[in-house]
N, C-alpha and C positions, 0 to 999 in steps of 0.2 A: 135367601136374604142377601147373600154375597152378590148375586147377579143384580139385584135391585140397587144396592149401594153403588156398585161400579157404574151401572147404567145412569144413575142419578148424577154422579160426579162427572162422567164423560159427557153426558147430555147437557149439563149446565155449561161446561167449558166449551163444547162445540157450539152451543147456542150463543154464548157471548162472542165467540169468534164470528159467527154469522152477523151478530149485531154490529161488530166493528166494521164489517163490509157494508151492511145494508143501511146503517145510519148515515154514512156519507152519501149514498145514492138517494136516500130520503131527503136529506138537506138540499141536494142539488135539484131534485125534482120539485120540492116545495117552492124554492125561490125562482128557478128558471124554467120550470115546466119541461125539463129535458130528461127523458128516460135514457140514460147513458149506457148503451150496449157495451162500451169499452171499459166499464167500471171494474170488472174482474181482471182486466188486463193490467190495471194499475196495482192490483193485488199481486199479480205475477211479477211485475217490475220490482215491487218491494222485496220479494224473495231473491230475485237475481241481483239487485243492487246490494243487498246485504251479503250475499255470497261473494260478490266481487270485493267488497270492502273488507270482509273477513280474511281474504287471502293475504292482505298486507297489514291489517291491523287486528282488531279484536271484535268479538260479537257485540260488545257493549257500545262501541263506537258505531257499529252498523245499526244498532237498535235506534240510535238517535239520527244518524246521518241519512240512512236510506229513506225513511218516511218523508224527510224534508226534501230530498231530491225528487221523490215521486210527486210531492205536492207542487214543487216548482214546475215539473213537467206538465202537471194538470193545469196550472195557472197559464202556462204558455199555450196549451191547447185551447183553453177558453178564450184567451186574448186574441190569438191570431187565427183560430179556426172556428170555434162555435159562435163567437160574437159576429163574425161575418156571415156565417150560414144561417144564423137566427132569423135574419130578415126574410128568408125564403120559406119559413114555416117549419112545423114540427116534423113533417116527412123528411125534409132535407136534413134536419138535425139527427133523426134516427139513422138515416143512410150514412151520414158523416161519422157517427160513433160506431156504426157497424163496420164501415171501412177502416176506421182507426184501430178497432180491435184486431182485425186481420193483419193490418200493417205492423202493429206492435208484435204480434205473434211471429211474423216472418222475420222481423229484425232480430228478435231474440234467437230464432233458429240460426240466423247468419252468424251471430257473435258467440253463441254458446252450444250450437249443435242441436240435434233433434232428440238426444237422449237426456236423461236426468243428470243434474250436476250433483257433486258430493257436498251438499250443504248440511253440515253436521250440527248437532246439539252441542253447545259449549260444555267443556269438561266440568266447569264449576257447577253446572246444573244437571249433570248426567249421573244422577244417583237416585235411589228410592227415597221419597219424602217420608212415607210411613207404610205400614203393612196392615192390610185389612183381610181377615179370614185367610191368612197365609200368603196373600198375593201382594206384591209391592206396587205402590202407586208412584209413578215417576214425579220427581221434583219439578221437571220442566213443565208438566201439565199444570201444576200449581202456580208456576211462574206465569203461564199463559192466563190463568184465571185472574191473578192479581193485575196483570197489565190490562186486561179487558175491563175489569172493574175500575181501575184507575182512569182509563179513557172515558168510561161512562160517566164517572164523577166529574172529570175535567170538562166534558162536553156540557153536562148539566150546569156546571158553575159558569161556563162561558156564556151560555144562552140565557140563563136566568139571573145571574148576579153581576154581570158586567155591563158597562155602557155599550160596548161593542156588540154584545149579545142582544141587547134591547134594540139596537139599530138593525141588526140582522133579522130579528123577529118582525120588526116593523116592515122591513123591506120584503119579507115573505108575502105579506098580505096587501101592503100599500106602497109599492115601489115608487109610484109617481109622487106621492105625498112626501116620501123620504127624500126624493130628488129635489122637490121644491123647498125643503128645509135646508138645503145646501150640502147634503151628503152626496158623495160620488157613488151612485148606484152601480155603474159598470165595474168600479173597483171592488165594491162589495160582492158583486156576482163572481168576479175573478177570484177573490179571496175565499169565498165559500166553496167554489169548485176546486180550488187548490187544497183546501182543508179536507174536503170529502175524499179527494184522491189520496191525500196523505194518510188518512185513516185506513183506507184500503191498503196502502203500502205498508203501514204498521202491521196490519193483519197478515200480510205476506211475509214480513220479517219473522214474526213469531210462529207462524204456521208452516212456513216452507221447509223447515228442517225436521219437523215431526211428521209431516206428510211427504209428498214427493215434489221436488222442484224441477219441473220440466215444462216445455212449451204448451202442454195440454192442460195445465192446471187452471188456466183462466176459463177454458171451455167447460171443465168439470165443475167449477164453482159458480160460474156465471148464472146458469138457470136457477139454482137454488136461492141466489140473492134476490132475483126478481120475484120468486115465490114469497119470500119473506116480506118484501115491500108491499106486494098486493094483499097478502093475508093480513098483515098488520094494518093496512089502510094507507092509501097513497098520501104522502106528506106528513104522516104521523110518526114522530120518533118514539112515542110511548107504545104505539101499535107495533112498530118494528122491533122494539125490545121484547114485547110479549110474544110476538110471532117467532122471533129467533129462539127464545127459550122453549116454546111449544114444539117447534120443529126439531130442535136439538134433542129434547127429551123423547119425542115420538120416535125418531129414528133409532136412538140408542136403546130404548126399551124394546123396540121391535126386533133389533138384532139379537137381543138376549133371549127371545122366545123361541124355543126349539119345536114347539107344536106345529103340526101340519094340518092341512085342510081335512085330512082323513080323521084326525083326532076330533076336530070340531064337528064334522058330520056324524061321527060315531056318538058324540055327546048328545046331538040333537035327534039321534035315532034314525039317521039317514044313511044310505049306502053310496059313497062317492065312487066315481070312476077312478081308475088307477092314475090317469094323467093329472086330474085335479087333486086327488088325494096326496100325491107326492109333493105338492107345492108347500113349502114351509113359510111360516110368518116372517122369519128372518130374511128370506130371499126377497120379500116384498118391501123391505125397509127403504130402499132408494125410491120406490114409487109413491110411498105414503105422502110426502110433501106435495106432490103434484095432484094426488087425489084430493088433498085438503084444499089446494088452489081451485080445483074445479068446483068443489062444493061451496067454497066461499063466493065464487063468481056467480053461482046459481042462486044461492039463498041470501047472501049479504054482499052485494057488489062493492060496497064502500069499505069492506074489510072490518077488522075487529074494532078499530078506533079511528078510522078515516072519516073525513067530513064530506068527501066528494066521491062519486062513483066513476068507474072507468068509462 
């Protein structure tokens, strides 16, 4: 029971963190048709910006300033980079974002080095929130949970209950009509791209100190974000939310399973080879999201809640 409770808590928190990353990418793709390969690089920038700001101020200032800075960087990239490349087609956009991801990683290495920086959890949140079955659950993980839920509610309110959100939703499906109504569609595109990057930056701020903040963090998180977007359905925020929770829970529950293939084969009355029998379910946890991706592409190419196929 203890394993189930902790896997559930950690799975939900990790899933919401994935949603913070994937929701921005989903918004960007919905409106602009751009699969931004550099999206996880903005997640990395959020962590590094927060670390730099914390050196002279506090974590709480970094929590607000770093995502704004990342969003501004994203807006500049869209205005002076993607907007010009867009005329050359989607292949050029993919290559641009791929090159941008590599460029950001190398710039980070130049300024911060190739090793991890000492980005710490703030002292105010560095204590156990509660105890379950004799094990302490960190208060900072609960803080991550509240921030992720707050961002989810804020995003829903922005898109569903505000005039700006209605314009954004209209621009997602009918950009030319929105333009004819007098709205500045390029400005909307730049704003959405900046907001999407800012949300990735916020995820980096709150996750960088509980995971590792190093130049490889974008490469480690990037593939799983694309898995979430495809599994949830291209362009679907609801699908991205469901896929994020599904993958978060799937990985965390798998990590907690100590059974091996030998146990499974023994239960089925089979005799496994020693090499296969030694493989544990927990060791396969990192592979499971990509297995889910392959199955989704085979049997449901439009994802869980998407309206268009890849």
